[in-house]
GUDO-411964 format. One record per atom (N, C-alpha, C, O): residue in three letters; z negated, x negated, y. Coordinates in steps of 0.05 Angstrom, whole numbers, padded with zeros to 5 digits, always signed. Each point is the difference from the previous one (the first is absolute). Example, Ala and Ser with C-alpha at 12.3 -4.5 7.8 and 13.67 -1.06 7.14 Angstrom:
BEGIN
ALA-00156-00264-00114ALA+00000+00018+00024ALA+00000-00018+00024ALA-00013-00021+00000SER+00027+00028+00021SER-00001-00016+00024SER-00014+00015+00022SER-00004-00010+00022
END
This chain:
BEGIN
MET+00606+00509-00235MET-00012-00016+00021MET-00027+00010+00008MET-00004+00024+00005MET-00016-00041-00004MET-00027+00007+00007MET-00004-00007+00029MET+00007-00021+00009LYS-00019+00040+00006LYS-00006-00007+00028LYS-00030-00006+00002LYS-00017+00016-00006LEU+00011-00041+00015LEU-00027-00009+00003LEU-00007+00001+00030LEU+00018-00007+00016LEU-00042+00014-00009LEU-00008-00001+00028LEU-00028-00013+00003LEU-00018+00006-00015VAL+00016-00023+00035VAL-00025-00013+00007VAL-00008+00009+00028VAL+00016-00001+00019THR-00041+00010-00016THR-00009+00008+00027THR-00012-00025+00014THR-00006-00020-00014GLY+00004+00021+00040GLY-00013-00022+00014GLY+00014-00027-00005GLY-00013-00021-00001ALA+00039+00022-00001ALA+00015-00024-00009ALA+00003-00022+00020ALA+00009-00022-00006THR-00018+00027+00031THR+00002-00022+00020THR-00027-00014+00003THR-00002-00020+00015GLY-00019+00030-00029GLY-00026-00014+00001GLY+00002-00025-00017GLY+00020-00003-00015LYS-00039-00014+00016LYS+00000-00026-00015LYS+00003+00005-00030LYS+00017-00012-00013PHE-00034+00030+00003PHE+00001+00006-00029PHE+00026+00014-00008PHE+00013-00008-00019GLY-00005+00028+00035GLY+00024+00015-00006GLY+00025-00019+00000GLY+00017+00003-00018THR-00016-00021+00036THR+00022-00019+00002THR+00002-00017-00026THR+00021-00004-00011MET-00045-00005+00002MET+00000-00015-00025MET+00010+00016-00024MET+00015-00010-00017VAL-00023+00035+00016VAL+00008+00017-00023VAL+00031+00004+00001VAL+00013-00003-00020VAL-00003+00009+00044VAL+00029+00005+00003VAL+00016-00025-00007VAL+00020+00001-00014LYS-00029-00025+00023LYS+00014-00024-00006LYS+00001-00005-00030LYS+00020-00009-00011LYS-00042+00015-00002LYS-00002-00004-00029LYS+00019+00020-00014LYS+00014-00008-00019LEU-00014+00033+00028LEU+00018+00020-00012LEU+00030-00008+00003LEU+00015+00004-00019LEU-00009-00015+00042LEU+00028-00008+00005LEU+00010-00023-00018LEU+00024-00005-00002GLU-00043-00008-00012GLU+00009-00021-00019GLU+00012+00013-00025GLU+00017-00013-00013THR-00024+00038+00007THR+00010+00012-00025THR+00014+00027+00005THR+00014+00009-00018VAL-00017+00002+00041VAL+00010+00027+00005VAL+00022-00001+00021VAL-00003-00013+00020PRO+00026+00026-00025PRO+00021+00001+00021PRO-00011+00013+00025PRO-00014+00021-00002ALA+00020-00032+00025ALA-00010+00011+00026ALA+00006+00030+00003ALA-00015+00015+00011SER+00038-00007-00023SER+00008+00029+00003SER-00019+00019-00015SER+00000+00024+00005ASP-00015-00035-00025ASP-00019+00017-00015ASP-00027+00001+00014ASP-00018+00015-00009LEU+00015-00030+00031LEU-00026-00003+00012LEU-00001+00014+00028LEU+00018-00004+00016ALA-00039+00019-00012ALA-00004+00013+00026ALA-00028-00008+00010ALA-00018-00006-00016VAL+00014+00005+00042VAL-00026-00005+00011VAL-00006+00021+00021VAL+00018+00011+00014SER-00044-00004-00012SER-00009+00019+00020SER-00017-00015+00020SER-00021-00011-00008VAL+00029+00010+00033VAL-00014-00016+00020VAL-00004+00016+00025VAL+00016+00018+00007ARG-00038-00024+00007ARG-00007+00014+00024ARG+00020-00007+00022ARG+00008+00017+00016LYS+00000-00043-00015LYS+00019-00009+00021LYS+00024-00012-00013LYS+00001-00024-00007PRO+00020+00040+00002PRO+00024-00010-00014PRO+00012-00025+00013PRO+00013-00016-00013GLU-00016+00013+00040GLU+00012-00023+00013GLU-00013-00027-00010GLU+00012-00021+00003LYS-00036+00023-00015LYS-00013-00024-00011LYS+00012-00007-00027LYS-00007-00021-00011ALA+00024+00038+00000ALA+00011-00005-00027ALA+00030-00005+00001ALA+00014+00004-00020GLU-00005-00013+00043GLU+00029-00007+00003GLU+00009-00019-00022GLU+00022+00003-00010TRP-00038-00023+00004TRP+00007-00021-00020TRP+00005+00013-00027TRP+00017-00009-00015LEU-00032+00031+00009LEU+00004+00014-00025LEU+00026+00016+00000LEU+00015+00001-00020LYS-00010+00012+00042LYS+00024+00015+00004LYS+00024-00018-00004LYS+00020+00008-00013ALA-00021-00032+00025ALA+00022-00019-00002ALA+00005-00008-00030ALA+00023-00007-00007LEU-00044+00008-00009LEU+00003-00007-00029LEU+00011+00024-00016LEU+00007-00003-00023GLY-00006+00027+00036GLY+00010+00023-00014GLY-00021+00018-00011GLY+00005+00019-00015VAL-00030-00024+00023VAL-00023+00017-00008VAL+00001+00026+00018VAL+00006-00001+00023ASP-00012+00023-00036ASP-00001+00026+00014ASP-00026+00002+00017ASP-00021+00006-00011VAL+00023-00010+00037VAL-00023+00000+00017VAL-00004+00028+00011VAL+00017+00011+00014ARG-00041+00001-00020ARG-00005+00027+00008ARG-00025+00001+00019ARG-00018-00016-00003HIS+00018+00035+00021HIS-00023+00003+00018HIS-00021+00018-00014HIS+00006+00023-00006GLY-00029-00034+00002GLY-00022+00015-00012GLY-00026-00008+00012GLY-00008-00024-00001ASP-00006+00043+00014ASP-00025-00006+00014ASP-00022+00016-00013ASP+00001+00025+00000PHE-00021-00038-00011PHE-00022+00014-00014PHE-00016+00018+00020PHE-00014+00018-00009ASP+00017-00023+00035ASP-00013+00017+00020ASP+00017+00024+00007ASP-00010+00019+00013VAL+00035-00019-00022VAL+00018+00023+00006VAL+00012+00008-00027VAL+00022-00007-00007PRO-00038+00022-00009PRO+00007+00006-00028PRO+00028+00011-00004PRO+00013-00004-00020GLU-00003+00019+00040GLU+00027+00012-00003GLU+00022-00021-00002GLU+00021+00005-00012THR-00026-00029+00023THR+00020-00022-00003THR+00001-00009-00029THR+00021-00011-00009LEU-00042+00015-00006LEU-00001-00010-00027LEU+00017+00016-00019LEU+00009-00010-00021ASP-00005+00036+00027ASP+00017+00016-00017ASP+00028-00011-00002ASP+00012-00002-00021LYS-00002-00006+00044LYS+00027-00012+00001LYS-00001-00028-00012LYS+00019-00008-00015ALA-00040-00007+00021ALA-00002-00028-00010ALA-00001-00001-00030ALA+00011-00018-00013PHE-00025+00038+00000PHE-00004-00001-00029PHE+00022+00016-00015PHE+00000+00000-00025ALA+00019+00012+00039ALA+00021+00016-00013ALA+00016-00017-00019ALA+00009-00022+00006GLY-00005+00033-00030GLY+00018-00013-00020GLY-00012-00025-00012GLY+00014-00016-00013VAL-00040+00012+00016VAL-00013-00024-00011VAL-00010+00005-00028VAL-00013+00020-00005ASP+00019-00039-00013ASP-00010+00002-00028ASP-00027-00012-00003ASP-00019+00012-00010ARG+00016-00037+00020ARG-00025-00014-00004ARG-00010-00010+00027ARG+00014-00013+00015LEU-00039+00020-00009LEU-00011-00005+00027LEU-00024-00018-00002LEU-00018+00003-00017LEU+00017-00023+00035LEU-00025-00016+00003LEU-00012+00007+00027LEU+00011-00006+00021ILE-00035+00018-00022ILE-00015+00005+00024ILE-00019-00023+00004ILE-00019-00004-00015ILE+00023-00011+00037ILE-00018-00022+00007ILE-00021+00012+00018ILE+00006+00012+00020SER-00032-00016-00027SER-00021+00013+00015SER+00001-00008+00030SER+00006-00023+00006ALA-00011+00042+00011ALA+00003-00005+00029ALA-00025-00014+00011ALA-00020-00004-00014ASP+00022-00004+00039ASP-00023-00012+00014ASP-00014+00020+00017ASP+00011+00021+00006GLY-00035-00027+00002GLY-00014+00018+00019GLY-00028+00007-00011GLY-00008-00009-00021ASP-00005+00027+00036ASP-00027+00008-00009ASP+00003+00020-00024ASP+00022+00010-00005ASN-00044-00006-00009ASN+00001+00017-00024ASN+00012+00027+00004ASN+00017+00010-00015GLU-00026+00003+00036GLU+00009+00028+00006GLU+00031+00001+00003GLU+00013+00017-00011THR-00003-00036+00027THR+00029-00002+00005THR+00015-00005-00026THR+00020+00013-00006ARG-00030-00032-00010ARG+00013-00007-00024ARG+00000+00022-00021ARG+00020+00004-00014ILE-00042+00011+00013ILE-00002+00022-00019ILE+00022+00020+00007ILE+00014+00010-00018ARG-00012-00003+00043ARG+00021+00019+00009ARG+00028-00011-00006ARG+00017+00014-00011GLN-00012-00039+00018GLN+00026-00012-00003GLN+00008-00001-00030GLN+00023+00007-00007HIS-00041-00015-00010HIS+00006-00003-00028HIS+00005+00027-00013HIS+00019+00003-00015THR-00036+00017+00021THR+00004+00026-00012THR+00026+00013+00010THR+00014+00014-00015ASP-00008-00018+00041ASP+00026+00011+00011ASP+00024-00013-00014ASP+00020+00013-00006ALA-00022-00039+00001ALA+00022-00014-00012ALA+00005+00010-00029ALA+00022+00003-00009VAL-00045+00001-00005VAL+00002+00010-00028VAL+00012+00029+00000VAL+00017+00006-00017ALA-00025+00010+00036ALA+00010+00028+00002ALA+00030-00001+00005ALA+00015+00016-00011ALA-00006-00035+00028ALA+00029-00002+00006ALA+00015-00009-00025ALA+00022+00009-00005ALA-00034-00027-00010ALA+00013-00010-00025ALA+00003+00023-00020ALA+00020+00002-00013GLU-00040+00015+00013GLU+00002+00023-00019GLU+00022+00019+00010GLU+00015+00010-00017ARG-00014-00005+00043ARG+00021+00018+00010ARG+00028-00012-00005ARG+00019+00015-00005ALA-00017-00041+00006ALA+00026-00013-00004ALA+00007-00003-00030ALA+00021-00010-00007GLN-00040+00019-00010GLN+00004-00001-00029GLN+00005-00029-00010GLN+00017-00004-00017VAL-00032-00014+00028VAL+00001-00028-00009VAL-00009+00000-00029VAL-00017+00015-00008LYS+00029-00033-00008LYS-00005+00001-00029LYS-00022-00019-00009LYS-00010+00002-00023PHE+00002-00021+00040PHE-00021-00019-00007PHE-00012-00011+00025PHE+00014-00008+00019ILE-00041+00006-00018ILE-00013-00010+00024ILE-00019-00024-00008ILE-00018+00003-00016ALA+00024-00026+00027ALA-00019-00023-00002ALA-00015-00001+00026ALA+00011+00005+00021TYR-00036-00013-00023TYR-00017-00001+00024TYR-00018-00025+00000TYR-00012-00006-00021THR+00011-00008+00043THR-00017-00024+00002THR-00029+00009+00007THR-00005+00009+00023SER-00012-00011-00043SER-00028+00010+00003SER-00020-00023+00002SER+00008-00023+00007LEU-00033+00029-00012LEU-00021-00019+00002LEU-00014-00004-00027LEU-00001+00018-00016ALA-00010-00042+00012ALA-00014-00006-00025ALA-00019+00023-00007ALA-00016+00009+00016ASN+00018+00000-00041ASN-00019+00020-00011ASN-00003+00024+00018ASN-00021+00012+00003ALA+00044-00004+00009ALA-00001+00020+00022ALA-00016+00025-00006ALA-00017+00008+00017LYS+00021+00004-00040LYS-00013+00026-00005LYS-00030-00002+00001LYS-00013+00018+00011GLU+00001-00039-00022GLU-00029-00003-00001GLU-00011-00016+00023GLU-00025-00002+00004SER+00043-00010+00012SER-00009-00020+00020SER-00018+00013+00022SER+00005+00022+00009THR-00026-00037-00002THR-00018+00009+00022THR+00007-00015+00025THR-00014+00003+00021MET+00035-00020-00022MET+00007-00016+00024MET+00009+00019+00022MET+00012+00021-00005PHE-00018-00029+00030PHE+00007+00017+00023PHE+00030+00005+00003PHE+00008+00019+00013LEU+00008-00036-00026LEU+00029+00003+00002LEU+00011+00019-00021LEU+00024+00006+00000ALA-00041+00003-00018ALA+00010+00016-00023ALA+00010+00028+00006ALA+00020+00008-00012PRO-00032+00007+00031PRO+00008+00028+00003PRO+00030+00006+00004PRO+00010+00018-00013PRO+00004-00033+00029PRO+00029+00005+00003PRO+00015-00004-00026PRO+00020+00014-00005HIS-00029-00033-00011HIS+00014-00005-00026HIS-00008+00021-00020HIS+00017+00009-00016GLN-00042+00000+00016GLN-00008+00022-00017GLN+00016+00025+00006GLN+00009+00015-00018ALA-00006-00009+00044ALA+00015+00024+00009ALA+00029-00002-00009ALA+00011+00020-00010ALA+00001-00044+00013ALA+00028-00003-00007ALA+00004+00003-00030ALA+00018+00014-00010GLU-00035-00028-00006GLU+00002+00002-00029GLU-00003+00029-00010GLU+00015+00009-00017GLU-00035+00005+00029GLU-00004+00028-00008GLU+00024+00017+00007GLU+00008+00017-00016ALA+00002-00021+00040ALA+00024+00016+00009ALA+00023-00005-00018ALA+00015+00019-00007ILE-00011-00044-00001ILE+00023-00006-00018ILE-00004+00012-00027ILE+00018+00012-00012LEU-00043-00014+00001LEU-00005+00013-00026LEU+00005+00030+00001LEU+00010+00012-00019ASN-00018+00001+00041ASN+00004+00029+00003ASN+00029+00009+00001ASN+00005+00023-00006THR+00013-00041+00012THR+00028+00008+00001THR+00012+00002-00028THR+00019+00015-00004GLY-00032-00029-00015GLY+00012+00000-00027GLY+00024-00018-00003GLY+00011-00002-00022ILE-00004-00012+00043ILE+00023-00019-00001ILE-00010-00025-00014ILE-00022-00010+00005PRO+00038-00002-00023PRO-00007-00025-00012PRO-00007-00021+00021PRO+00014-00002+00021TYR-00035-00013-00026TYR-00011-00018+00021TYR-00007-00027-00012TYR-00001-00004-00024CYS-00004-00015+00042CYS-00012-00025-00007CYS-00017-00009+00023CYS+00009-00002+00023PHE-00035-00004-00029PHE-00018-00010+00021PHE-00003-00030-00002PHE-00008-00010-00021LEU+00015-00004+00042LEU-00002-00029+00001LEU-00026-00006+00015LEU+00000+00000+00024ARG-00021-00004-00039ARG-00026-00003+00013ARG-00004-00030+00008ARG-00010-00016-00016ASN+00018+00010+00040ASN-00001-00028+00009ASN-00028-00008+00007ASN-00014+00015+00015ASN+00006-00038-00025ASN-00028-00009+00005ASN-00003-00010+00028ASN-00008+00016+00018TRP+00015-00041-00012TRP-00004-00010+00027TRP+00021-00022+00006TRP+00005-00017-00018TYR+00006+00017+00041TYR+00020-00021+00007TYR-00014-00026+00007TYR-00019+00000+00015LEU+00029-00022-00026LEU-00011-00026+00007LEU+00006-00005+00030LEU-00015-00014+00013GLU+00037+00025-00003GLU+00007-00003+00028GLU-00021+00012+00019GLU-00002-00008+00023ASN-00015+00026-00033ASN-00022+00011+00016ASN-00020-00022+00008ASN-00015+00004+00019GLU+00016-00026-00033GLU-00019-00022+00006GLU+00011-00022+00017GLU-00012-00021+00003ILE+00036+00026+00009ILE+00013-00021+00016ILE-00018-00010+00023ILE+00000-00024+00005GLY-00015+00042+00008GLY-00018-00009+00021GLY-00020-00020-00010GLY-00005-00021+00013SER-00007+00027-00036SER-00019-00019-00013SER+00013-00026-00008SER-00012-00021+00004ILE+00036+00023-00014ILE+00014-00024-00009ILE+00007-00018+00024ILE-00004-00024-00001GLN+00012+00036+00023GLN+00006-00015+00024GLN-00026-00013+00011GLN+00001-00023+00009GLY-00023+00038-00011GLY-00025-00011+00009GLY-00008-00024-00017GLY-00009-00020+00011ALA+00013+00022-00037ALA-00007-00022-00018ALA+00018-00024+00006ALA-00009-00023-00002MET+00034+00028+00008MET+00018-00022+00007MET-00010-00015+00025MET+00004-00024+00003ALA-00017+00039+00014ALA-00010-00011+00025ALA-00029-00011-00003ALA-00012-00009+00019GLY+00002+00011-00044GLY-00027-00011-00005GLY-00023+00019+00001GLY-00023-00008-00002ALA+00029+00034+00005ALA-00022+00020+00001ALA-00007+00009-00028ALA+00016-00002-00018PRO-00041+00012+00015PRO-00008+00010-00027PRO+00013+00028-00004PRO+00009+00013+00019ILE-00009-00004-00044ILE+00009+00027-00005ILE-00024+00018+00002ILE-00020-00004-00014VAL+00021+00023+00032VAL-00023+00018+00004VAL+00005+00025-00016VAL+00021+00012+00001THR-00042-00003-00015THR+00003+00024-00016THR-00026+00016-00001THR-00022-00012+00001ALA+00024+00038-00002ALA-00023+00017-00004ALA+00002+00014-00027ALA-00014+00019-00006ALA+00032-00030-00011ALA+00006+00014-00025ALA-00017-00011-00023ALA+00003+00009-00023GLY-00022-00028+00029GLY-00017-00010-00021GLY+00015-00010-00024GLY+00019-00016+00003SER-00026+00025-00027SER+00014-00010-00024SER+00020+00020-00010SER+00009-00001-00023GLY-00002+00020+00040GLY+00021+00020-00007GLY+00026-00014-00005GLY+00007-00020+00013ARG+00009+00030-00032ARG+00025-00012-00007ARG+00024+00018+00007ARG-00002+00024-00001ALA+00024-00037+00008ALA+00025+00015+00006ALA+00023-00013-00016ALA-00001-00023-00008GLY+00021+00039+00003GLY+00024-00010-00015GLY+00023-00007+00018GLY+00022+00011-00003TRP-00027-00030+00021TRP+00021-00008+00019TRP+00026-00008-00014TRP+00000-00014-00020ALA+00022+00023+00032ALA+00027-00009-00009ALA+00019+00001+00024ALA-00006+00013+00020LEU+00028-00027-00023LEU+00019-00001+00022LEU+00014+00027+00004LEU+00006+00014-00020LYS+00000-00007+00045LYS+00015+00024+00006LYS+00026+00001-00017LYS+00008+00021-00010GLN+00004-00044+00008GLN+00026-00002-00014GLN-00003+00010-00029GLN+00018+00013-00011ASP-00041-00020-00002ASP-00004+00009-00028ASP-00002+00031-00001ASP+00011+00012-00018TYR-00026-00001+00037TYR-00003+00029+00001TYR+00027+00014+00005TYR+00007+00020-00011ALA+00009-00033+00029ALA+00026+00011+00007ALA+00019-00001-00024ALA+00015+00019-00005GLU-00016-00041-00010GLU+00017-00002-00024GLU-00008+00020-00021GLU+00017+00011-00014ALA-00043-00006+00012ALA-00009+00020-00019ALA+00010+00028+00007ALA+00009+00015-00017ALA-00010-00009+00043ALA+00010+00026+00010ALA+00030+00003-00006ALA+00010+00021-00008ALA+00005-00043+00013ALA+00029+00001-00004ALA+00006+00004-00030ALA+00019+00014-00007SER-00035-00027-00010SER+00006+00002-00029SER-00006+00029-00010SER+00013+00009-00018VAL-00032+00004+00030VAL-00006+00028-00008VAL+00022+00019+00009VAL+00007+00018-00014LEU+00003-00024+00038LEU+00021+00018+00011LEU+00026-00003-00016LEU+00015+00020-00002THR-00009-00043-00009THR+00025-00004-00014THR-00003+00000-00030THR+00020+00003-00014GLY-00044-00005+00004GLY-00004-00003-00029GLY-00003+00027-00014GLY+00000+00021+00012GLU-00002-00024-00039GLU-00004+00024-00017GLU-00028+00002-00009GLU-00015-00020-00002GLY+00006+00044-00005GLY-00025+00003-00014GLY-00025-00001+00018GLY-00022-00005-00010HIS+00025+00009+00036HIS-00023-00002+00017HIS-00010+00028+00009HIS-00018+00003+00017GLU+00029+00018-00029GLU-00007+00027+00007GLU-00030+00005-00008GLU-00009-00006-00022ASN-00005+00018+00041ASN-00028+00008-00004ASN-00018-00022-00009ASN-00018+00003-00016LYS+00023-00027+00028LYS-00016-00023-00006LYS-00016-00008+00025LYS+00009+00004+00023ILE-00032-00016-00028ILE-00016-00011+00022ILE-00003-00030-00006ILE-00010-00008-00021TYR+00018-00009+00040TYR-00003-00029-00003TYR-00021-00010+00019TYR+00002+00004+00024GLU-00022-00018-00035GLU-00020-00013+00017GLU+00010-00028+00004GLU-00001-00017-00018LEU+00012+00011+00042LEU+00012-00026+00005LEU-00020-00018+00013LEU-00009+00004+00023SER+00000-00025-00037SER-00021-00017+00009SER+00005-00028-00008SER+00008-00006-00023GLY-00013-00013+00041GLY+00000-00028-00007GLY-00026-00006-00014GLY-00016+00018-00005LYS+00012-00044-00002LYS-00025-00009-00012LYS-00023+00006+00019LYS+00001-00006+00023LEU-00022+00018-00034LEU-00023+00008+00018LEU-00015-00025+00009LEU-00008-00017-00016LEU+00003+00015+00042LEU-00014-00022+00012LEU-00020+00009+00021LEU+00003+00021+00012THR-00025-00036-00009THR-00018+00005+00022THR+00010-00016+00024THR+00019-00015-00003HIS-00030+00020+00026HIS+00008-00015+00024HIS-00006-00030-00004HIS+00015-00017+00010GLU-00037+00011-00024GLU-00007-00028-00006GLU+00023-00013-00016GLU+00008-00023+00006GLU+00001+00037-00026GLU+00022-00011-00017GLU+00026-00002+00015GLU+00015-00019-00003LEU-00010+00038+00020LEU+00024-00001+00017LEU-00002-00024+00019LEU+00020-00014+00004ALA-00043+00009+00007ALA-00004-00022+00019ALA+00005-00027-00015ALA+00012-00018+00011THR-00022+00017-00036THR+00004-00025-00016THR+00030-00004-00004THR+00010-00023+00002ALA+00005+00045-00009ALA+00029-00002-00004ALA+00014-00009+00026ALA+00018-00016-00001ILE-00027+00027+00024ILE+00012-00008+00025ILE-00005-00029+00006ILE+00017-00015+00008GLY-00042+00006-00014GLY-00008-00028+00003GLY+00017-00019-00017GLY+00009-00021+00010THR-00003+00030-00035THR+00016-00017-00018THR+00028-00003+00012THR+00012-00022+00000VAL-00001+00044+00010VAL+00027+00000+00012VAL+00001-00018+00025VAL+00019-00014+00005LEU-00040+00016+00011LEU-00001-00015+00026LEU-00010-00029-00004LEU+00003-00016+00017GLY-00013+00011-00041GLY-00010-00027-00006GLY-00025-00007+00016GLY-00005-00023+00007LYS-00012+00044-00002LYS-00025-00005+00013LYS-00020+00021-00007LYS+00007+00021-00011GLU-00033-00026+00017GLU-00020+00020-00007GLU+00001+00023+00020GLU+00000-00004+00024VAL+00000+00028-00035VAL-00001+00024+00018VAL-00027+00013-00006VAL-00005+00010-00022LEU-00012-00009+00042LEU-00026+00012-00003LEU+00001+00031+00002LEU+00019+00011+00013VAL-00038+00002-00024VAL-00002+00029+00002VAL-00026+00007+00014VAL-00021-00011-00006GLN+00023+00029+00025GLN-00023+00010+00014GLN-00005+00029-00007GLN+00016+00017+00007GLN-00037-00012-00022GLN-00006+00028-00008GLN-00017+00012+00022GLN-00021-00010+00008VAL+00030+00033+00002VAL-00014+00014+00022VAL-00004+00029-00007VAL+00012+00010-00020ASP-00028+00005+00036ASP-00002+00029-00004ASP+00022+00013+00017ASP+00015-00013+00014ASP-00014+00040-00015ASP+00020+00015+00014ASP+00001-00007+00030ASP+00021-00004+00012ASN-00045+00004+00000ASN-00002-00006+00029ASN+00010-00028+00006ASN+00014-00004+00019GLY-00023-00015-00036GLY+00009-00028+00004GLY+00030-00002-00002GLY+00013-00016+00014TYR-00002+00032-00032TYR+00029-00001-00004TYR+00014+00011+00024TYR+00020-00012+00010ALA-00030+00035+00000ALA+00012+00012+00024ALA-00002-00019+00024ALA+00020-00003+00015GLU-00043-00010-00012GLU-00003-00020+00023GLU+00020-00022-00003GLU+00012-00009+00020ASN-00009-00001-00045ASN+00018-00022-00005ASN+00029+00007+00007ASN+00014-00016+00012MET-00006+00040-00020MET+00027+00009+00005MET+00005+00003+00030MET+00022-00007+00010LYS-00042+00017+00004LYS+00002+00003+00029LYS+00003-00027+00013LYS+00017-00004+00018ALA-00033-00015-00027ALA+00002-00028+00011ALA+00027-00012-00006ALA+00010-00017+00016ALA+00002+00025-00038ALA+00026-00011-00007ALA+00023+00013+00015ALA+00023-00007-00004GLY-00030+00027+00021GLY+00021+00013+00016GLY+00014+00023-00014GLY+00021+00009+00009VAL-00033+00001-00030VAL+00011+00024-00014VAL-00004+00024+00018VAL-00022+00005+00010PRO+00043+00011-00005PRO-00002+00024+00017PRO-00023+00018-00010PRO-00002+00006-00023GLU-00014+00004+00043GLU-00023+00017-00006GLU+00006+00022-00021GLU-00015+00004-00019PHE+00037+00010+00024PHE+00005+00024-00016PHE+00005-00006-00030PHE-00002+00018-00017ILE+00010-00043+00011ILE+00006-00008-00028ILE-00026-00008-00015ILE-00001+00001-00024ILE-00020-00009+00039ILE-00024-00012-00012ILE-00014+00019-00020ILE-00006-00009-00022PRO+00002+00035+00029PRO-00013+00017-00020PRO+00015+00002-00026PRO-00011+00002-00022PHE+00038-00002+00024PHE+00018+00001-00023PHE-00006-00024-00018PHE-00003+00002-00024LEU+00003-00026+00037LEU-00004-00025-00015LEU-00028-00001-00013LEU-00003-00009-00023VAL-00017+00019+00037VAL-00027+00001-00011VAL-00001+00018-00025VAL-00012-00007-00020ASN+00026+00030+00022ASN+00001+00018-00022ASN+00015-00011-00024ASN-00008+00005-00023VAL+00028-00021+00028VAL+00014-00013-00022VAL-00019-00019-00015VAL-00002+00001-00024GLN-00013-00017+00039GLN-00020-00018-00012GLN-00020+00015-00016GLN-00007-00008-00022ARG-00002+00031+00032ARG-00020+00016-00014ARG+00012+00011-00026ARG-00013+00000-00021GLY+00038+00009+00023GLY+00014+00010-00024GLY+00002-00021-00022GLY-00005+00005-00023ILE+00012-00030+00031ILE+00002-00021-00019ILE-00027-00007-00012ILE-00003-00004-00024LYS-00017+00004+00041LYS-00028-00006-00008LYS-00009+00021-00021LYS-00013-00007-00020ASP+00020+00032+00024ASP-00007+00022-00018ASP+00017+00001-00025ASP-00004+00017-00017GLY+00023-00036+00014GLY+00016-00001-00024GLY+00024+00018-00001GLY+00011+00005-00021ALA-00003+00006+00045ALA+00022+00019+00001ALA+00027-00012-00010ALA+00017+00014-00009LEU-00015-00041+00011LEU+00026-00012-00007LEU-00003-00016-00027LEU+00019-00015-00007GLU-00041+00018-00006GLU-00004-00015-00025GLU+00013+00015-00023GLU-00013+00012-00017VAL+00039-00013+00016VAL+00015+00014-00021VAL+00015-00021-00016VAL+00020-00011+00010GLU-00029+00006-00034GLU+00014-00019-00018GLU+00024+00013-00011GLU-00001+00023-00010SER+00024-00036+00011SER+00024+00013-00010SER+00022-00021-00004SER+00002-00019+00015ASN+00015+00024-00035ASN+00023-00018-00004ASN+00026+00016+00004ASN+00021-00006-00011ASP-00023+00027+00028ASP+00024+00017+00004ASP+00022-00014+00014ASP+00024+00008-00002PHE-00029-00029+00018PHE+00022-00015+00012PHE+00018-00010-00022PHE+00025+00000+00003GLU-00036-00009-00025GLU+00017-00011-00022GLU+00018+00022-00011GLU+00023-00006-00007LYS-00033+00031+00006LYS+00017+00022-00010LYS+00025+00004+00018LYS+00021+00006-00010LEU-00025-00010+00036LEU+00022+00006+00019LEU+00016-00024+00007LEU+00024+00003+00006LEU-00036-00026-00005LEU+00014-00024+00008LEU+00008-00019-00023LEU+00016-00018+00003GLY-00028+00024-00026GLY+00004-00018-00023GLY-00015-00026+00003GLY+00004-00019-00014ARG-00022+00018+00034ARG-00016-00023+00005ARG-00025+00009+00015ARG+00000+00022+00012PRO-00022-00038-00012PRO-00023+00008+00016PRO+00007-00003+00030PRO+00020-00011+00007ALA-00038+00020+00010ALA+00003-00005+00028ALA+00001-00030+00005ALA-00012-00016-00016THR+00025+00007+00037THR+00002-00028+00007THR-00029-00012+00001THR-00017+00010+00014PRO+00012-00032-00029PRO-00027-00012+00000PRO-00009-00006+00029PRO+00017-00007+00017VAL-00043+00010-00012VAL-00010-00001+00027VAL+00006-00027+00014VAL+00006-00001+00024HIS-00007-00021-00039HIS+00005-00026+00013HIS+00029-00002+00009HIS+00006-00009+00023GLU+00012+00019-00040GLU+00029+00000+00007GLU+00005+00019+00024GLU+00014-00007+00019ALA-00027+00030-00020ALA+00003+00020+00022ALA-00011-00012+00027ALA+00013+00003+00020LEU-00036-00015-00022LEU-00012-00012+00024LEU+00016-00023+00011LEU+00003-00003+00024THR+00008-00013-00042THR+00018-00022+00008THR+00023+00011+00017THR+00008-00012+00020GLN+00003+00034-00030GLN+00023+00013+00014GLN-00008+00009+00028GLN+00014-00004+00019ILE-00037+00017-00018ILE-00010+00011+00026ILE-00006-00023+00020ILE+00008+00001+00023VAL-00021-00022-00033VAL-00007-00023+00017VAL+00025-00013+00010VAL+00002-00008+00024LYS+00018+00006-00041LYS+00026-00013+00008LYS+00013+00017+00022LYS+00009-00012+00020GLU-00009+00038-00023GLU+00012+00018+00021GLU-00016-00003+00026GLU+00012-00001+00021LEU-00038+00001-00023LEU-00017-00003+00024LEU+00004-00026+00014LEU+00000-00002+00025SER+00004-00019-00040SER+00004-00027+00011SER+00027-00002+00015SER+00003-00015+00019GLN+00016+00030-00029GLN+00027+00000+00013GLN+00002+00015+00026GLN+00016-00006+00017ASN-00034+00026-00015ASN+00001+00017+00024ASN-00013-00013+00024ASN+00000+00012+00022
END
């Protein structure tokens, strides 16, 4: 019997991974490490081994990772400094627990990336490599769900505002990335592999055209500079503290940080990422129902 463990399993992404795993893996083979076990009652009820593990309290991770064969570390949230500490602490705990395989959700082209989000992923990948434990890096490009604000705006008749110029990103649905992670955790032959998981590369202009096709109307694009973007987000009611983050994301895309061509989704899913029109149709449908 193999014991699989997923960290951060009550987050949106973690929940998707766990649900996918439960389609093929007996609940008794699956453990989750969560900061607040009471949020995982539904998993407990299914027979999943719910463990308390807090990346901010590394000693909880020793118990959480005990007896685990294959571990999926889902990258944490927070500022870079916090995430670097959390990721390296989690990897150290995995090494102490003598975990036999570590999969990690990383960032597109993480090792060479100049994107402001890269340092915590670089630190995590390096820490994992240093353990000598067989690993798999799932370098996730960009979630299509990150654009929900823009999609909602377009549904209401607003243009898509971008400071990313003609930079391209490999948007794909969270569900596709989650399925890829589940397949690595349960599949064979993924030891010491790096997968660049990317949808078809698109500019914001192309994304807007696709959104327009799905909505059946023209969606205009407004190209602005960093300041214009920040002003626009402020006017849209985005909380102040998030705006620099969003501006930096646009800058990263503009600089080509997410322009990674890859068919690695096919290797893990047996199919490419869900085509953007289909994915957008799904998102628009969900937004219309809410």
